[in-house]
N, C-alpha and C positions, 0 to 999 in steps of 0.2 A: 419489425413485424413480430408480434408476440402473441401468446395465448394466455387466457385466464380462465380457470375453472369457475363455473357458475355456482359458487357457494358463498354465503355471507362471510365477510372477512372479520369475524368476531368469534371468540372462543365461547361465548356465553349466549344462549338464546334469550336470556333476560335482557340483553341489550336491544332486542327487537321490540320491547314493549315501550309505549310512550311514557314519559315521565309525568309526574303530577304537575310539575311546573309548566309542562308543555301541553296541558290538557286543552287549553283554548285553541292553540294551533291544531291540535289533533282533531277537535270537533270541526274546525273550519276545513281541514284537509279531507275529512270524511265526506263533506258535502261536495267536494270537487276532486275526487280521487284521480281523475284523468289528468288534471292539470299538474298534480304532484308527480305523476309518472312521466309526463312530458318533460319536466325539469330533469329528472333522472336520465332519460334517454338523451336529451340534448347535452348534458354534462358528459356522458360517456362518448357521445359522438364527437364532441369538441376535443377530448383528450386523445381519441383514436386518430382523428383527422390531423392533429399536430404531429403525429409520428411520420406522416408521409408528405404533408404539405410543404415542409422545408426542403426535402430532398430535391424537388423539382426546381427550387430557386437557387440551389447551390452554385451553379456556374455564374449567375448574375451577382450573387453575394460575393463571390470570389473576385469578380472584376471591379465592382464598385467600392468594396471596402479594402481591396488590395490584400486579400488573404494569400499567403503562400500555399502551394499545394499540400504541404504538411499540415499547416495550421487549419486549413479548411475542414479537416476531419473533426476538429473540436466542435464545430457547429452541431454535429450529430452526437458525438461521444459525451460532450458536457451535459447535455440533457439526459442521456441514458444513464450516466454515472450518478447524477444527482437523484434520479428516479430510483435506481437500484439501491443506492446507499440508504435512502429514507424509507423505502417501501417495507423493509424488514421491521421498521419501528412504527410506521404510521397507522397500521391497523389497530394497534393498542392505543395510540393517541385518540383515535376515533371512539373507542369504547370508553375512554376516560372522560372526554369532554362532550361526547355525543356525536353521532354520525352526521347530523345535519350541520352542526357548528363546524365540524372538521371539513365538510364539503365546502361550506361558505368561505372558510379561511383559506383553504387550498385554492379554490377558484379565484378568490381575491388576489392572492399572491401571484397566481398564474397570469391574470390580466395585467397587473402592474408590470410584471416581467415582460409581457408581450409588448406593452407600450414602450418600455425602455429599449427593447430589442429593435422595434421599428424605427426609433430615433437614433439608434447606435451610429456614432460617427467613425468608429474604428473597430477592428476585430476584437479587441479586449472587452469592450462594452457589450458587444453582441454575445460573446461566449459567456460573460457573466450573466447576461439576461437569460441565456439558455439554461444555465445552472439554476437560476431562480424559477424558471418554468418547470424544470424537472422536480424541484422541491414541492412546488405548488401542486403539480400533477400527482406526486406520490402521496400527499396529504389527502387529496380529494378522491383519488381512484378507489381505495378500499371501501369508501362510504356508499358508492353508487348501488351496489347490490344489497347492502345492509338496509338502505332506505327503501329500495324496491320491495324487499320482503316485509319491512315494517309498515309499509303503506299499502299493502294488498292483503287479501284474505286467502288462506290456503284453498287450493282447488283450481277451477277453470280460470278464474280471473288472474291468479298468479301465473299460471301456465301461459296465458296470453301475454302477460307483461314480460315474462322471460323471453318469449319468442320475439317480441318487439325489441327487447334489449339486445338480443343476439343480432337482429337485423340492423340496429343502429350501429353496433360495434363492427359488424362484418362489412357494412357498406362504407364505413369511415375511410378505409384505405382508398377506395375508388374516388370518393368525394374529395379526399385530400389531394389526390393527384390532379384531378380536373380543376378543382378550385385553386390550388396552388399555381397551376399553369395559367389559368385565366387571370388571376390577380397579378402575377408577375409580368405577364405579357401586356396587360392593359394598364396597370397602375404602378408597377415596380415591385421589387422583392419585399419592400417594407410592409406591404399589405398582407403578406402571409403571417406577419406578426400582429398588425393592427386589427385584423379581422376578429381576433379573439376578444377584443375589448368590449364591443357592444354585446356580443353573445354572452360573455361572462357576467356582465352587469345584469342581463335578463335572468341568468341562472341564479344569481344571488338573491334577486328580488323574488323570483318564483319560489326558491327554497324557503325563504322567510315567510311567505304567504301560504304556500300550499303543501309543504311537507311537515310532518310531525316529527319531533325529536325522539331519539331512542334513549332508553335508560342508561345512565352513566354507571359504568362498572369499574370500581377501583382496580388498579393493576400497577405492577412495578415496571418501570421502563428500564430497559437495558441500554442506557446511554453509552456506556463504555464499549459494549459490543458493536453498537451501530457506528460509533465514531471510528473505532479501529478497523472495522470492515470497510468503511468508506475510504479511509486513508490507504488501506491496502489496494483497493480497486483503482484509486486515482494514481497511486505510485506505479502500478502495473501498466496502466494505459499510457501514462505520461512517458514511461521508459520506452515503450514501443514507438510512440509518436516522435519523440525526440531522436531516437536512433535512426529514423528515416532521413533526417537532415544532418545529424552530427556524428553518426557512426556508433558502433556498439561499444567502443572504448571511451566514449565521452564520459567525463566525471559525473555529470548530472544523470546520465543514463544509468550508470552503475549505482549511484546513490538511490535513484528511484526504485530500481529492482531490489536493492537491499532493504529499503523501507517497506516494500510490499511483502517481502519474506518475513521481516520482523513483525509486521502487522498481522500476518496470517498466523504465525506462531502465538502471538499475544492473544489473538481472537480465540484460539483453542483453549488457552488457560482461563480467559475471562468467562467463556460460555460454560465451561465445566463447573464453575462456581456460582453462576447466577441462577436464581430460582425460576426466572422467566426469560431465558435467552432469546435473542433475535434469531439466532441460528441454532436449530436443534441438531447437535452433532450426531445423534444416533441415526439421522437420515443417511449419513455417509459411512456408517459403521460396517456395512456390507455392500458389495458390488451390486447385488440384486436391488437393494433399495436406493443406492446412489445412481444407478444407470439412467433412470428417466430424468433426474436432475442434471446429471452431466450432459445428457442429450439436449436438454433445454439450454445448456450453456453453449454447446457446439453448433447446434442448428442455426440459431440467430446469428452466430458469427459468420456463417456463410450467407444468410439471407440479407442481413444488413449490408454486407459487401455488395450483393447484387443490386440493391436499390441505389446505393451510393455511386457505384461505378456505371450503372446503366444510365443514370442521369448525366454523368460526365460524358459518356460515349455518345448518347443521342444528341446532345447539344454541341459539344466541342469537336466531335468527329463527323457526325452526320449532319450537323448544322440545323437541327430542329430548334424551334423556339420552345419556351417552357410549357406552353399549352400542348404542343406536339409531343413533348416528352411525357406529359401526363397521359395523353391518349395512347402513346406507344406502350405504356406499362399496364394499361387496362386489361389486356388479355391475361396477364398473370393474375390480376385481382379477380377477374371473372372466373377463371379456372379454379382458383383457391376457394372462392365463396361457394361455388357449386359443389366442389368435393367436400368442403368442410361441413356443408349442410347434409350431405348424404352419408358421409363416413360414420358418424356416431350412431345413426339410426339404422343403417342398412348394412354397411360393409363390416364394421367392427363386430356386431353380433354374429355374423356368419363366419368370418375368417379368424377373428381374434386379434388382440392387440399386437402380438409379436409378429405375425405374418404381415399385417397391414403396415406396421412400423418399418419392417425391413424393406418392404416394397417402396414405401414413401421415401425412406432415406436413400435407397438405391437410385430412385428417380432424381433426387436432389443432386447426387454426385454426377449423374449423367447430364442433367441440365447445366450445371456449372462447368463441366468439362466441355460441353458443346459450346457454351458462351466463350470459353477460352480459345476457341478457334477463330474468333473475330479478328479482322485486320482493317486497315484503312480503306480497303476496297469493299468492305461489307456494306450491305444495305439493311434496312429494318427487316425486310422479309427474309433475307439470307442469313442474317446474323443474330437477330433478337427474337422474332416472333415464335419460332418453334421452341427454343429453349425456355422462353418465358412461360409458355403454356405448360411445358413439362414441369417446370419449377412450381407453378401454381397448383397443379394437380398433386404434386408430391408434398407440398406444404400442407394441403388439406388432409392428406393421408398420414402425415407425420405428427402434427401437433396433437391430434385427437388421442391416439394411443399413448403418447408420452404423458399428456396431461392426465388421462384416465388412470394410468398405473400409479403415477406420483400421488394422486389424491386418494386412490383406493387403499394404498398401503399406509397412509397416515392414520394414526389413532383418532377417534372421533373428537377428543379434546384438543387435538393439534391440527385440525383442518385449517384453521386460520393461519397458523405458522407455516404449514406446507404451501398454502396458496401464496403467501407473501414471498416465501423462499423461491417458489417457482418463478414468480414475476421478477424477483431480483436476479436470478440466474440468467433469465432471458435478456434483461437489459445489460448485465455485465458481459454476457457473451457477445452481444451486438457491439459493445464498445471495444472489447478486445479484438474482435474480428476486423472492424474498420481500422483500428490502430495497426494491427499486424499487416493487413493487406495494403495499407497506405505506405508502409515501409517498402514493400515489394514494388508498388507502383512508382515511387520516387526513384528507386534504383534502376528499374528497367526503362522508365521514361527518359532518364538522362542518357541512356545508351541507344535506345531503339525508337524513341518517340512515344507520344501519348497513347496512340491506339494500341501499340504493343504492350505498353505499361498496363493499360486497363485489362486487356485480354489475359495477360499473364497473371495479374492479380486475381481475376475470377477463376482461372485455372488452379492456382494455389488454394483459393478459397474452397475448392472441392474437397480439400483434405479435412475440413471441419466436419461436414456430414459423413465423410468416409470413416472418420474415427468414431462418430456416434453409431454408424452402421455396425462396426465391429463390436462395440459394447452391447448394442441392442440384440445383435444376432446371438451373442453368448449368454447374456443375462436377462434379456427381455422375457416376458411371460404373458400368458393370457389370463385375464381376470376371471375367476371361477363364477359360473352362473349361480345365483342365489336360489333358494328354495321356491321363490315365487316366479321363477323363470326369467328373471331379469338380471342384468349385471350393471356395474357402474360405468361400463363403456358407453352406455346410452346417454350419459350426462352430457348436456350441450357444452360446447366449447366456443369461447369468443376469440376471434382472431383480431389482434391489435396491429 
């Protein structure tokens, strides 16, 4: 569950103009602007749905492909790591080759990976497919808003398109839960992968017919920075995951953490020298500017853990089928959507980002601690419903101020870099969170059983938003109101 600021993921407004070579598609798309926007909305919806649709199928995937409890976490983290590793680079790729082409290539890779995943005969093939899905999603994701802006005119029509875009992204979580539960229960877990294939084919065809290409802008790619950052993230997550089953003194665990440290140090040196780094180090030069980014690392660490372990608890402990799990998590999604819709327009302007963020982070801590009280005798109503609603409201209150502050403090020529970094931090945080909490889960389950392992993991997971709460309480701020009476807190936020 992540957020994305609604700003075009390109550093140059020139990239929003149609190219001369794309003049014919431009004229065609102008005659059918609604069809082009539908393509954008469906693309965004597909990418958001995939973030939740797999969670519901995890217990069935574990049983049929014989995943170990430790390795099962890679179904989630492999996708998130690939997304996080490439999203820092993919916005620039889109500006170089054109946003429409980047979207088509990304979606093409995504549907090929989905087909491979659906036919996967073993855990290794499925995890590899999830990596490819993450790469495809990272290539396509930054182009959605760029194409929305390029294929609308400024004013009321663009505002309506933005509202529909937010609706598509916001509803994706709920759709993913219900669709994933229905497909898994009715046809098998494979269909949470296969469903992307026909949708993706329609997206590619629609993009070719109804979307106009954006102007290509030359840029230098920081391949070294992207590669080193990805190696570091994989090393960190692999170390935590392997430690769950092999202990902290295992040679591969120690090597993985060592590689992560070396990669991080190397990243600093590479980024200092590159003219267009994937990671703008000055964002982390002061705690005031680093805090919202660190918050976006810590908050998803707890929220990914909630979805991961809630799916295991409802099916393995409560005995729900996948569709029941999807319906059980809808109160969280509903509470989040309602709050996320109200917060940027009503709550933030009145109370400010710091107050709202502190309240939201406090609610996350309370919700996860509350979930940590579950046991084998808990029911949906006594163990999950209340905490899920609290977590949903808290997520809606938290992501908006963190996103607003992070984007507000970015220089105008670095909005694209800030947006990509924000998304990368979210995915990395989710991966690390699941890896760390899986370590706790395996250790406690071996002694006290699965129900206690899940509840303890969620209880420990509260430490992530608690750390973000401390940082935000100290260094969070309110965005100053501009001369026209508005502030950037009113910018809409998309919940992924």
